[in-house]
C-alpha positions as CSV (number, residue, x, y, z in Angstrom):
1,M,-75.7,52.5,-33.3
2,N,-74.0,49.6,-31.7
3,E,-74.0,48.9,-27.9
4,E,-70.4,49.4,-27.7
5,L,-70.5,52.8,-29.3
6,L,-73.3,54.0,-26.9
7,K,-71.4,52.8,-23.9
8,E,-68.4,54.8,-24.8
9,I,-70.6,57.8,-25.5
10,S,-72.2,57.4,-22.0
11,R,-68.7,57.2,-20.3
12,K,-67.6,60.5,-22.2
13,L,-70.9,62.2,-21.2
14,S,-70.3,61.0,-17.6
15,V,-66.9,62.6,-17.5
16,L,-68.2,65.8,-18.8
17,I,-70.7,65.9,-16.2
18,S,-68.4,65.1,-13.6
19,M,-65.8,67.8,-14.5
20,S,-68.9,70.3,-14.6
21,L,-69.9,69.5,-11.1
22,E,-66.3,69.8,-9.9
23,R,-66.3,73.3,-11.5
24,T,-69.4,74.3,-9.6
25,N,-67.7,74.5,-6.2
26,D,-65.8,71.4,-5.8
27,M,-68.6,68.9,-6.9
28,R,-69.7,68.5,-3.1
29,Q,-71.3,72.0,-2.6
30,F,-73.6,73.9,-5.1
31,E,-77.1,75.3,-4.9
32,R,-80.2,74.0,-6.2
33,D,-83.5,75.8,-5.7
34,G,-81.8,78.4,-3.4
35,Q,-80.7,75.3,-1.0
36,R,-77.1,74.4,-0.8
37,I,-76.3,70.7,-1.7
38,Q,-73.3,69.1,-0.1
39,G,-71.9,65.8,0.1
40,V,-72.5,62.6,-2.2
41,G,-75.7,61.6,-0.6
42,P,-77.8,65.0,-1.7
43,M,-75.6,64.8,-5.0
44,T,-76.7,61.3,-5.6
45,R,-80.4,62.2,-5.1
46,Y,-80.0,65.4,-7.2
47,L,-78.6,63.3,-10.0
48,S,-81.2,60.5,-9.7
49,D,-84.0,63.2,-9.7
50,M,-82.6,64.3,-12.9
51,G,-83.2,60.9,-14.5
52,L,-79.7,59.2,-14.3
53,D,-79.4,55.7,-13.4
54,P,-77.3,54.4,-10.3
55,K,-74.5,53.1,-12.6
56,D,-73.9,56.6,-14.1
57,I,-74.4,58.3,-10.8
58,A,-71.6,55.9,-9.4
59,D,-69.5,57.0,-12.4
60,I,-69.9,60.8,-12.1
61,V,-69.6,61.2,-8.4
62,G,-66.9,58.3,-8.0
63,A,-68.6,56.1,-5.6
64,P,-69.1,52.5,-5.6
65,L,-72.5,51.2,-7.1
66,T,-73.7,49.4,-4.1
67,S,-73.2,52.7,-2.1
68,I,-75.3,54.8,-4.7
69,R,-77.9,52.1,-4.6
70,T,-78.1,52.1,-0.7
71,L,-78.3,56.0,-0.8
72,L,-81.2,55.7,-3.2
73,T,-83.3,53.4,-1.2
74,P,-86.4,54.7,0.0
75,K,-85.6,54.8,3.6
76,R,-82.4,56.7,3.0
77,R,-84.2,59.3,0.8
78,K,-85.4,62.5,2.7
């Protein structure tokens, strides 16, 4: 597969993930392991823990890439 096709597939998957998250309680609030996750910060960490890179996370949550990288810095992670 060529690089452009892979980027196109990645964009479409990001849209699907974003739509799925919106359906689970407005994207800003859902549960993981019995704990409620709210806000962009916890969502960012959740998606990062699932193996997504910062650019994909930024596309999914609709935040600037620099903000996502800041949220993922070790000092910010709790």
